[in-house]
C-alpha positions in Angstrom: 104.3 100.0 144.9 105.7 100.5 141.4 107.8 97.4 141.7 104.8 95.4 142.7 102.9 96.6 139.5 105.9 95.8 137.3 106.4 92.3 138.7 102.6 91.6 138.5 102.6 92.7 134.8 105.6 90.6 134.0 104.1 87.6 135.6 100.8 88.0 133.7 102.5 88.7 130.4 104.6 85.5 130.8 101.5 83.5 131.7 99.6 84.8 128.7 102.4 84.0 126.3 102.7 80.5 127.7 99.1 79.8 126.7 99.9 79.5 122.9 100.5 75.8 122.1 99.7 75.0 118.5 98.0 76.2 115.3 94.4 75.1 115.1 91.2 76.3 113.5 90.7 78.3 110.3 92.7 81.2 109.1 90.6 83.8 110.9 90.8 82.0 114.2 94.5 81.4 114.0 95.2 85.0 113.0 93.1 86.5 115.9 94.6 84.2 118.5 98.2 84.5 117.3 98.0 88.3 117.0 96.4 88.7 120.4 98.9 86.6 122.2 101.7 88.4 120.3 100.5 91.9 121.1 98.5 91.8 124.4 101.5 90.9 126.7 103.8 93.7 125.3 100.8 96.1 125.5 100.3 95.2 129.1 103.9 95.9 129.9 103.8 99.2 128.0 100.7 100.3 129.8 102.3 99.4 133.1 105.4 101.5 132.2 103.2 104.4 131.1 101.2 104.2 134.4 104.5 104.3 136.4 105.7 107.3 134.5 102.4 109.1 135.0 102.6 108.5 138.8 106.2 109.8 139.0 109.1 108.7 141.2 107.6 110.0 144.4 104.3 109.6 146.3 102.4 106.6 147.6 99.4 104.4 146.8 97.3 102.3 149.3 100.0 103.0 151.9 102.9 101.8 149.8 105.6 104.3 148.7 106.8 104.7 145.2 110.5 104.3 144.5 112.8 106.1 142.1 114.5 102.8 141.0 111.3 101.4 139.4 110.6 104.8 137.8 113.9 105.0 136.1 113.9 101.3 135.3 110.7 101.7 133.1 112.0 104.9 131.7 115.2 103.2 130.6 113.1 100.3 129.0 110.9 102.7 127.1 113.9 104.7 125.8 115.6 101.4 124.7 112.4 100.4 122.9 112.2 103.7 121.0 115.9 103.4 120.1 115.2 99.9 118.8 112.3 101.3 116.6 114.6 104.0 115.2 117.3 101.4 114.5 114.8 99.2 112.6 113.5 102.2 110.7 117.0 103.3 109.7 117.8 99.8 108.4 114.6 99.9 106.4 115.2 103.3 104.8 118.9 102.3 104.1 117.7 99.1 102.3 115.0 101.1 100.4 117.6 103.7 99.4 119.9 100.9 98.1 117.0 99.3 96.1 116.2 102.6 94.4 119.6 102.7 92.9 118.6 99.6 90.8 117.3 100.1 87.2 113.5 100.3 86.9 111.4 98.1 84.6 107.7 97.7 83.9 106.0 94.3 84.5 102.3 93.7 84.1 101.6 97.5 84.4 103.7 97.5 87.6 107.0 99.4 88.2 109.7 97.2 89.6 113.4 97.5 90.5 115.6 95.0 88.7 118.2 93.1 90.8 121.0 91.9 88.7 121.4 88.5 90.3 120.9 84.9 89.1 118.9 84.2 92.4 115.1 83.6 92.1 113.8 86.5 94.2 111.0 89.0 94.3 109.6 91.0 97.2 107.8 94.1 98.3 110.3 96.1 100.4 109.6 99.3 102.3 106.8 100.6 104.6 103.4 102.0 103.6 104.4 102.5 100.0 106.8 99.6 99.4 108.8 99.0 96.3 108.7 95.9 94.2 112.1 94.2 93.6 112.6 91.3 91.2 115.8 89.5 90.2 117.1 88.9 86.7 117.2 85.2 87.5 113.5 85.0 88.3 112.6 86.7 85.0 114.7 84.2 83.1 113.4 81.2 84.9 109.6 81.7 85.1 107.3 81.7 82.1 104.8 84.5 81.5 102.0 82.8 83.4 104.1 81.8 86.4 105.5 85.4 86.5 102.0 86.8 86.5 101.1 84.5 89.4 104.1 85.6 91.4 103.4 89.3 90.8 99.8 88.9 91.8 101.0 87.4 95.1 103.2 90.5 95.6 100.2 92.7 94.8 98.4 91.1 97.7 101.2 92.1 100.1 100.8 95.7 98.8 97.0 95.6 99.1 97.2 94.5 102.8 100.1 96.9 103.5 102.0 93.9 105.0 105.4 95.6 105.0 104.0 98.5 107.1 102.2 96.4 109.7 104.9 93.8 110.0 107.5 96.6 110.5 105.7 97.3 113.8 105.2 93.7 114.6 108.9 93.1 113.9 109.7 95.9 116.4 107.5 94.2 119.0 109.3 90.9 118.3 112.7 92.6 118.9 111.8 94.2 122.2 110.0 91.2 123.6 112.3 88.5 122.4 112.8 87.4 126.0 109.1 86.5 126.5 108.1 82.9 125.8 106.8 81.9 122.4 107.8 85.2 120.8 109.6 83.5 117.9 107.0 80.8 117.5 104.2 83.4 117.3 106.2 85.5 114.9 106.7 82.5 112.5 103.0 81.7 112.8 102.1 85.3 111.8 104.5 85.2 108.9 102.9 82.0 107.6 99.4 83.4 108.0 100.5 86.5 106.1 101.6 84.3 103.2 98.5 82.2 103.3 96.4 85.4 103.1 98.4 86.7 100.1 98.2 83.2 98.5 94.4 83.2 98.9 94.1 86.7 97.5 96.3 85.8 94.5 94.5 82.5 93.9 91.2 84.4 93.5 92.8 86.2 90.5 95.1 83.6 88.9 95.2 79.8 88.7 96.0 78.4 92.2 97.9 75.4 90.7 100.1 77.8 88.7 100.8 79.7 91.9 101.7 76.5 93.7 104.0 75.5 90.9 105.7 78.9 91.0 106.2 78.6 94.7 107.9 75.2 94.4 110.3 76.7 91.8 111.5 79.6 93.9 111.1 78.1 97.4 114.8 77.7 98.2 115.7 81.4 97.7 116.9 83.1 100.9 115.6 86.4 102.2 117.6 89.4 101.1 116.1 91.9 103.5 114.8 91.8 107.0 111.3 90.3 107.4 110.3 93.3 109.4 110.0 95.5 106.3 109.8 93.1 103.4 107.3 90.6 102.1 108.8 88.1 99.7 107.0 85.5 97.6 109.2 82.8 99.0 112.0 82.5 101.6 114.0 79.9 103.4 111.4 78.3 105.6 110.7 75.0 107.5 109.3 72.3 105.2 106.0 72.2 107.1 105.3 75.9 106.3 105.8 75.2 102.6 103.6 72.1 102.7 100.8 74.1 104.4 100.9 76.8 101.8 100.8 74.2 98.9 98.0 72.3 100.6 96.0 75.5 101.1 96.4 76.4 97.4 95.4 73.0 96.2 92.4 72.6 98.5 89.0 74.2 98.4 89.1 77.8 99.5 87.9 78.4 103.1 84.5 80.0 103.5 84.8 83.5 104.8 84.5 83.6 108.6 83.4 86.7 110.5 85.9 88.0 113.1 84.8 87.5 116.7 84.8 91.0 118.1 84.6 89.7 121.6 88.0 88.2 121.2 89.5 91.7 121.1 88.0 92.4 124.6 91.3 90.8 125.9 92.9 94.1 124.9 91.1 95.7 127.9 93.2 93.5 130.1 96.3 95.4 129.0 94.7 98.7 130.1 94.3 97.6 133.7 97.5 99.3 135.0 96.0 102.7 134.1 93.3 102.1 136.7 96.0 102.5 139.4 97.0 106.1 138.3 94.1 108.0 140.1 94.9 106.2 143.3 98.4 107.6 143.4 99.2 110.7 145.4 
């Protein structure tokens, strides 16, 4: 019986992920759709594994016997997922420890760690309370107005706690890399994260100045994993850069209320728990 539940959950998760085709709609619609399709299939698999663990390796349900193989299979998968989260967290804390050995400077009433490098780089790195890192090359290249625009963008990442939430989304990405569309959805979420930060910054500084600063530093590669960092610019496909520039230069989108009914899809992921009372 456990194996039937596992295979059904795998099939449904695969089907749901296959539904994502392209990015359409405004920011709110794209964010909700991408986040749901990114999270609901893994949550369905996790709830199935949790239900199997609750039912145990013995017993039966609707006349079908449970088997130990399925029980220990999901147990092994859950342990592997936890170990993956610990590995990511260790990498994050190691990077944060290294960053905090850099000299500190004050910029626009913000404390930042100075990276002695000619590269054009700035990012929030960490978890709930990330640290701002900025390179010497960026300070020497940008003028005062451009630097203010870049720092405001990084303040947006701090405001939305992007490093914390994308640490967990990055973990989901790692453990479900085998599902279809995982990387496409991940890249879409990264783009939407940057569009949100750009929009927040453009409400406080000149949008044209922000776009100009983005073009200057766009070719800088990432220096930390995207799972626990949020950089102003990183190596990205040309279409992602063009979309950010176009969004900055166009009229701001009118705020759109979130459709709470969309999140009712999360209830689908809880269906495996319904089977637990029928097990004996």
